[in-house]
C-alpha positions, 0 to 999 in steps of 0.5 A: 292611288298613293301621292308624294307629300308631307303626312299630316300626322307624322310630318315627314316627307314620304309617300302618303296613303289616302288614310292620312286624311282620315279621322278614323284611321289616324291611329293606324296611319301612325303604325303603318309607317315602317322603320325604313320609311315604307308604307304598308299596303292599303288593304282596306281599299281592297274590301269588296263593295258590300263590306264597305257598304256595311261599314258606311251604314254604321256611320251616323251621318254623311259628314262622318262618311266624308271624313273617311278619306280612305273611302272618299273616292267610293262613298259617292254611291254608298252615302245614299244608304245612311240613316242621317243626312245633313246638308249645310251651306249647300246650293238648293238645287244640289240638295233636291237632286241629292235627295232624289238619289237616296235609296234608303226608304226612311231617314232618322234625321234630315237636316237642311241648312241653306244660306248664301246669296240665293233667290228661291221661288215658293214653288222651289221650296215646295218641291224641296219639302216634297222631295223630303216627304219621300224620305220620310224622316223621323226628325226634319230640320229645315233652316233658310235663315240668313240671306236667302230671299224668296221672290215676293215682288218687293213687298216684304210685308206681304206674305208668301204662300208655300205649300207644306206637304204632309209628313205622316211618318215624321215625329219632329219638325223645326222650320226657320224661314227668313224675310219675307213672311212665309205662310204655310198652306196645308194640302187638301188632304193628308194628316201629320199622324205621328208629329209630336213636336212642331216649331215654326220660326219666322213663319206662319200657319193657321193654327186652328186648321193645323191642330185637327190634322196633328192627332199626336202633337204635344208641343207647339212653338211658334216664334217671331210670328208677324201676322198672328192675332188669334190664337185658337188651339183645340187639341186632345194631345197638346201639352205645351204651347209657346207663342211669340207674336208681333201682332196685337192679340185679339183673342186666345181660345184654348181647349186642350185637356192635357195641356200643362204649359202656356207661354204667350209673348206679344210686343204690341200687347192686346186689343181693347176687345181682347178675350181669352178662355182656357177653361177647358185646360184642367191640367194646366200648371205653368202660365206665363204672359208678357204683354203691354197692357192690363186686362180685365176680361180673362177667365180662370178655372185652373185647378192645377196651376203651379206657376203664374207669371204676369208681366206688364211690359208698358206702363198703365195710366202713366205709372209703371206696375210694381207687381206681376200679380194683381188679384183684383184684376183677375176674375174668380180663380181656382188655383190650388197648386200655386205655391206663391201669390202676391197681392197688391191694391189696385191702382186708382185708375185700374180698368178692372171691374172687380169690387175693391173688397178682398172678402169677395175673392175666393182663392182655394189653393191647397198647395200654397207655400208663400204669400206676400201682401203689400199695402196692408192697413190692418182693416176688417176686410183685410184681416178677413183675407188673412183668415181666408188664406190660413183656412184655404191653405195647409202647407203655408211656409211664409207670409210677408205683410208690407204695412201701409205706414200712414194708416196701418193698425199694427196691433190687430195684425200682430195679435191675429198672427200670434193667435194662429202662428203656433197652431199652424207651425205644428200643423205644418210640421205634422203634415210634412212628417206624415207625407215623408213617412208615407213616401218612405213606406211606399218606396220600401214596398216598391223596392220589396224591402223587409224591416230589420228587427231590433234583435237582428241588429243587436245580434250583429253588434254582439258578433262584431264586438264579442270576439275581441280576445286578449291574444296578441297580434303578430304585427305589433309595431312601435317603440311607443307601444313598448314604452307606453306598456312599461309605463302602465306596468309601473303604475300597476305596481305602485302602492301609493296611488290613490284608491277607489272605494274598491280598487284603483281603475286605470283608463286607456283612452284613444280614438277609433282604431288607434290601438287601445286594445293592442296596448291593453293586450300587451299590459295583460300579458306582460303583468302575468307574474304580477297578479294571481289571476287575470281576466279579460272582459268584453260587454256588449253595448246593450249589457245583455252579453258578456265574453270573458277569458282567464286562465280558467278558460273562455266563457261567453253568454248572457250577462246575468249568467256571466256575473256569477262566474266572474265572481268566482274567477275573482274572489279572494284573488289579487287580480288584474280585470281588463274591460275592453271597449267600454261605451258607458259608465253603466258597464261598471256601476251596478254590473262589474263593480260589485264582482270586483269588490271580492278581490284581495289587496293589490288588485287593479282594473284597466279599461279601454274606451273611446270617450274620455268623459266615460273614464272620468265618470267611472273614477279612473285614477290615471288616464293614458291617451294613446297616440297614432303611429309615427311615419316610420312605424306606419310605413313598416306596418303598411309594407308588411301587411302588403307583402311589399319587398323591402327592396322596392324603394320607389313605392316608399313615397306613395306609401308614407302618404298613405300612412299619413292619410290613415292619421297613423291609425293602426287599424286603418293601415292594416285594412288598407295594407290588405287591400294593397296586397290584392293589387299589383305592386305598382306605383300607379295602382298604389296612387289609385288607392291613395286617391280613393275613399278609405272609408268606402274601401273597407267595411270594417273601418266603416263598421268601427266608426259607425259604432261610435257614430250610433252612440252619439245623440241625434243633435251631436250626429248633426254636429258631427256630420256638418264638420265634413263641410270644411275641406280635408286637412283644414283647421276647424276653429272652435268658435267658428263651428259652434256659431254655425251649429247654433245658426243651423238649429243643431243645439238644444238648450237645457230647459231646467231653469235651475241649471239653465245654460246659454246656447253657446255653452251647449255648443261648446259641450258638443264640441268637447264631446266630439274631442273626447270621443276622438272624432275631432283631433286637437291641432297641435299647439292649439291652446285649450283645443281651440282649433282642431282637425277631422281625420280623413277617415271620420270625414269620409264617413260623415259624408256618407251619412249626409246622404248627398245633401253636402257638396264640397269642391269645385262648383263645376262638379256639382251636376244635376244629381240629387240637389245639395242643401249644404254647399262648400266651395274650395276651388275653381274659377269665379265664373265656374262658381256663378254657373254652379250655384245656378243649378241649385235651388234650396241651400241652407249654409254656403261656406265659401271661405277662401274660394274665388268668389267676386262681387258678381257671384255674390250678387247672384247669391243674394238674389237666388238663395234668400233662405240661407241660414249660414253665409260664410264668405271669409277670405274671398275676393269681394270688395262691395256688398250689394243692397240685396243682402237685406233680402236674405231675412232667414240668415243667422250667420254672416262672416266677411272675415279676412275680406276687403269689404269697404262698407256694410249696406243699411239693408242689413237691418232687415236680417232680423234673425241674424245672430253672428256677424263676423267682421274680423280683419276687414281692414278696408272697412272704415265705418259701421252703419247705424242699421246694425243697431236694429239687429235685435237677435244679434248675439255676437259682433266680431270686429277684431282686426277691422280698420274701423274709425267710426261706429254710428249705431247704438246697443239699446235694441240689441237685447240678445248681444253677449259677445263683442270682439275687437272694441278694446 
């Protein structure tokens, strides 16, 4: 029935149809208002009953149906067929009456939440639950929390018994009761046949009576129990048990062959007669206790335990316990899957019965990775404990020993560690490598992968490269190409050029896809009249195949046969020999150099290469660097390739931005232009392409970059990929990036003592090699290439090589996919940063330069990521550095550059592995703690621009320090 009023959606005074109250039909409401103010006829209301019934049964719950205002007058009977029912803040009597009207034989979800000033009889609760059993819900949620009261005669500590009927088809049950204590009584007959998860909050049940009647129960959670003092859990299916009780525990008896997790919390601790046994839980992996008193009669027989947490909530004998795990307070343990153990000497008044002799403890833990020992005195039995740990473990990663200063004999400890350290590290590395190789092989078999033979890879590279002919491309563009060609022609004509032992060699150098071959083709054709013969040669990277073009024709085959043919083409002639895409000087030495000796006077050799170092080693007399296209020429090329009309002016802005993203590289512009040709000539489509990863869009671009990447040695590959951690378009500082490479362990120093170099010099060489190959581009105006940038295409390719180990961007986008081990945060709020890093576990470097980091988030980093090697906090908002900085003992690189920190905590002395400390432009930093003088491995200290007026430390212990910046 229509009514007059204001439509909530269009806000106009007109006739309102019932649909204006709906959420499913709001969009159709907007469409139904005609231009003359009339409303179309409501045809949905005229649908027959069976059609409406079919519509409602596809809604998920009663609330969804209630929101369908169009059906509000007719759904009163149809809702009874919905698969999910939710009753919130409803009168108890009405809920039971509603359940009686449900016609559906079973429900997927039944959610009953009753709150308000209601007084219920225990029989009323039982009656309500019995009404629920008739509906056989798959999932049952009952919440009486709030101000609901049960009749209890005024004694709120006295438990009220409520009969819990059997839900034989229910998989999950969650009950939350309020005061007084509700004690569920089981019926005489019947089982919870399909029940897998049971959660009871603020209510009681006899676990020993319940579990035998739940043959499929996997998870049991009892929270806020007021009466539970004995836990007896015998179950063949139970996997997890979580118990929280306010009573003093007297006994825990667990027999569950599939149990993996136990969590027990008690406010009042355990009784003096407490006993616990879970020896019949062979698959137990996680054990968590929180109680108020120590224990001595706890039996362990846990062979799969991987997490052991024991926390004392009350002091013992007037002194607070300092360590969660006390080995001498535990009876014989067998816990091979524990990955971290702390050992500490017992207190004098400890109540345990174990002898104070560590040699009596046998702890075989094959998965142990980390050991911490406190109060170590270097005595014989303690050395025996260390030997036992090394014998009993295979993948140990870290042993931390806190020496007892008064009685310590450190020489015996250090001698022992030296003896076992080297062999153990090697064995550990081999073990991990074998495990990884086995995993890769098994994964390959599972995916039915076939090995790719080396010859197949080589043939692919030959097909990719050997078809580069000297033919000119039809869309050569740019005034620079013409002027560069003319300059090279003039050089080729000159007779006063210093000559090699044979003929002068000229080199065209440039990065991938910049147009080296295009320029060489231009010179090849324009110099036709200057030489008696011209030969264009392309040699494969492995030197096994060669293609040649000349006036004599075209030849392609193995290098050995091609050399003799090349000699006949050159012998006795004044020639121009163009060698395209040279990867190494071995192409010339001993291969083509001999053939080129047979030419006459005036012959010239021209090569193209991506690597300037190769050209210099080949003895080039002139190096010509090719630059990318300017924006106008790049836009012309993109428009030509995309078949874009010249009159389409609105596309020019986004088109020029695409050219800039291509860094003026003709190869990339051509490929992206071909992609744009396949989409509509609309600005939105072009913007979508612009926002995409160009390297991922074109396999040809990716393969071209991959050819250069494969030429890099393994350590230089890592350096190249690491550069992608810097945000796109950002400037990469030479000193900063090389120091971080060193801290990451990427740099390999020369072992030859006659020509020994420092690790900084080797890192500088790596940086120069990336510049020489064009993988990094010098920043304009940067003296000596001290600053550079990584073009989008190369950075995109590097990120592909990182295999999801790198994350760059907003921390809220980290997600829960493959966990990154290298992190660079550039945007997002401080809270998003804190939430993002909580998801991560294993990180090596964190670069937060310029991110919204604050003091709270910094404290989280110190506490969570103690294995960091690189921490770059430059330009962040931090002002205070927490003392927990000293826990990051693996740190090699630490930068507070351009921050407002006021002091460095004295705990920095614990960072014994720190190599680089950058305090540049810390204007609020007035003094340096004397603890800095104990950083024995520090190599660089940069305080340039800092506001220091006092330096307290000395340099006598800094044996590795080789760079001080800002002291003058």
